[in-house]
N, C-alpha and C positions, 0 to 999 in steps of 0.2 A: 583505593579498594579497587580490583581488576573488576572490567567490565568481563559478563559473561558472553556478547556478544563479538566484542572485539577478540574475546581469547578465542573464538570458535572461527572467525576469519585467520586469524594467524593461526593457526593451526591447518589452512588448507580444506579445509572441511565442506562441502557442497549443502547448501542450506535448503530444506523443504519448508518454504512458505505455503500461506493458507491459499485458499479460493475465494470467492465471493461473498459480502457481506448481505450486500445490499437486494442482488437476485433471489437469493437463498431467504432471507425472511420473507421478500415477496411468495416463494412457494410455500411457505407459513404461514403467511394471512395478512402479511403485510398490506395495506392496503397501497394501489395504484397512487402517487405522487406524494405519501405518507414520509414522512423524515425517519429513515432507520434508526435514528439516535433517540427519536421519542419511545423505543421499545427497551433502550435502556431505564427507562423508568415503569413503562409501562407493562412487559412482557420478559422481564429480565430473563424467566426461566427458560425461554426461548430463545435468547443470543448464546445463552450458555451451553443450550445444547448444541448448537453450532457449533460456537468455538472445540467443544468435547469434537464433535463427530469429526470436524478437521484435524485436531489430536490425535485422535485415533486411528485416522487415515493417515497417519504420518508427517504433519505438519510438525518442523520445527521451532517454526514462529510463525506466533497468530497475533493480528492486527487488530485493535481495540475497534467499538464501534463507531467511531469517532469520528470518520470522514469530514460531515460536515459540523464539528464540533464548538470553531470560534462563533464567540458573541456576536461576532457582526451577519456570521448563515446563520445563527440561530433566531432573527428575527421575526418575528410571526411566530414561531414556535411556540407551543405552551410553557414550552419551557426554557424561554430565552434568558430568563432570569437565573438560572441555573445552570449555568452553560460552566463553571468550574466545577459544581459539583454532578453533574453528568459526565465529566472527563475522567473525575478519580473512581466513577461507582463504575461506569464502561469499561479502566482498567482491572481495577477488580474483580468483574463477571469474569475477563480473559484470563487473569490466574487464578481463580475458582476451576475456570473450566479445563484447563491446561495441567493442572497438579496431578493429573495421570499419568504423565508424559513427563520421564525424566529429563531436566535438563532445558525443556521447551522456554521457550523466548518468548516475550510480548514487550510489541512495537505498538506506539501509539501511534495510530493514524492522524495525518494534519491535513486535508487538504484544500485547497481554494476556496476564498470567501464568497465566492460568486458574483463579486461587483469589482467590476474592472478598476483598477488605478490609476490617479493622472499622467499624461492629461488625455489617455480613452477613455478615462471613466472616473466618478465619483471620489474615488478612497483616493484620500493621501497616503503617502508610504509609511509614515510615522503611524499613523494609525492599524495597520495594518502589523504593524512591527507589533504594536502595543498588544495587538488580538494574540497573534500568535504565540509570544510572549506569555498571554494568561493561560492559552491553552498547554502550553508546555509546561509551565509548573505544572500545571492540574494533572497531566498524566505522571508527571515526574512524582508528583504527591502519592501519586495512584501505582506507583511498582512499578513501572515499564521499564524496558531494559536496552529502551532503544526512541530514536522517533524517527518516522517515515514519514516525508515528505511527500507526498502523491499527485498522480497525477493534475501536472502543473502544463500549463501550455503557453506561459510568460517568464521571461526569465527577471524580472524586475519583482515579480510576487515571490515566486519561489527564492531569491534572495530576502526577501520582507520577512519571509518565514522561517529560513537560515538563521538571519539575525535575531529574529525576535525568539525563538529557540536557544541560540545560544547565551543570552540574556539571562536567560530566566534558569536554564538548568547546563550541566555539563555532560549530559546525554549523548552518543553519538548520531549520527545522523545520516541518514538514508534521504537522497533526491530521487525522484522518479517522473519521469514526462511520458505525456499521453501524449502518443503521435501518430495522430487522428490523420494525417494528411499524407499515408505512406509512412515515410521516414522524415516526414517534418512534421511540426507540432502545426495548428490553427494560426498563430501565430509567426510561423515559418523558422521556428527551431531547430536544426540539425543536434543530434547527439553528442558530433564532435564540439559542438556551441556548449551542449551542459557541462560537458567533461571540463573545457578549459574554462567556462566561469567559476564551477566550483573547487578544481580545484586548490586554489590558494585561501578558498573558505572557512578549509575545516572540517569537511563532509568528511563521510569513509568509504562512502558506496553510491554511484550512480547507476542508473536504469532505467526501468521503462514498465508501464502497465496500461491496464484496457488498451487503447488504440484500436486494429483494423485487423488486420490476418496474421496468421501463423505465421508465413511466409515471409509480413513486411516484419514481425518481430526478429523474423532472426537475420535478418539485414540489418537491424537495429543492433542488434548485438555485436554484429560485426562491424559495424563503424563505431560504435563504443570503443570493442578491442585493437580498432585498427587507432584510435586516437594515442595508445600510447600512455596511456595518460596513469598507468599504475591503480586506476579504483577499482574491486570488486564488482562486475555488475551484475543487477537486479533484474529479470523480467519477470512479467508478471501478467503474462494476455490473456484477454479476454478467448471465451472456447468460441471463436468467432465471431462473424457477425452475425445479430440474431436476425429472423425471417419474423413476418405476425403469421400464427396462427390464430383467427379468430380475435380475439381479446387482447393476445397475449404473445410477448416477443419470445421467441424461442431460437435456443444456442444448438448448433446442430454438431457442433463438433464433440468427438467421442472421447470417453477416457481413454482409450487405446492410443488415438491420434495427438490427446494435449502427454503423451510421456513418451510415447515416438518423437515429439518436436524439444521435448526437455532434454534426450540426450544431445540432440543437435545445439539447441543453445548453450549447454552445457562443454559440448565440443569446442564453443565459437568463442569463448570465455564468460561467460555466465558462473558465478559463483553461489546466487542464491535465486531459483526457481521456485514459480508458483504459478496460480491462475487468478484472472479478473472477473470480470460480470460473467456470467451464466456459467462460472467454473461450482462444482460441485464437492463434498468429501470424496466421492468416487475418481473425479479430475485427477484429486490431489494424490488419492493412493495410487494412479496410477505415474504419477510422476511423482511419485517420493519411489514405487518399485526402479522404474526406469532409473531412478542416479543410483541405490544403490548396485545396479549392476553395473553402473559405471566404474563405482566404485570399485565394486571387486575385480575387475579386469585389470 
């Protein structure tokens, strides 16, 4: 069976991803420190409403509310023993919400476990692979079109996620790192290293999400492009760095600024553009308008 995500990439389309899950659910009432995944069970209607808002804003690709969805990361959650069910349910919510947008794709979000791998921490590589395989299978069972291994800092854990996903499914995989030290991750990884590491492992796209400034994201996209790996590039930056206003963090980059930079990302080589923390449906709508303007030229 032909995969719809791969078809869109092969057609040369620029795809619009969605915006932030966590910060937007906080705006909707998720308490600070609470897990966004809890709302898959506790407030599913609000998760659906957010996904639908992104779809209506122009997102071609909606990510599931499963960033912290491995059973390892869910330890301590009220739903720690329901990880597989949560991932399947989250996929179903995303599919329900995107039904109004023809051709919308669902990406199964898979984030880090939150536990360092040996020798820097207690987690064994094989245990991480198993946890990711379980999550990937549940997301695939829920009907996602692809898996998005996102916000990674260390090559070894991202490799474990890819190995687990490939053990459990045949879905296409995107690998996205968070470069929170300018154009390096906290573990010192650079874009060219990501491209070189995952080129032989069968993933279909690489890129960056979260991170710091829009200017840094532009440099990251340029470095990925300069690596000349042949990968489609994924770019999903924060709406800038948060500024504390009272008891809440505010992201000050405007939708118009996000749209302007989306043009620059695409011109630099990005094939998938969206937003991460602080990015609202209004930001996504601006990105979508900008991308359509590029396509029309």
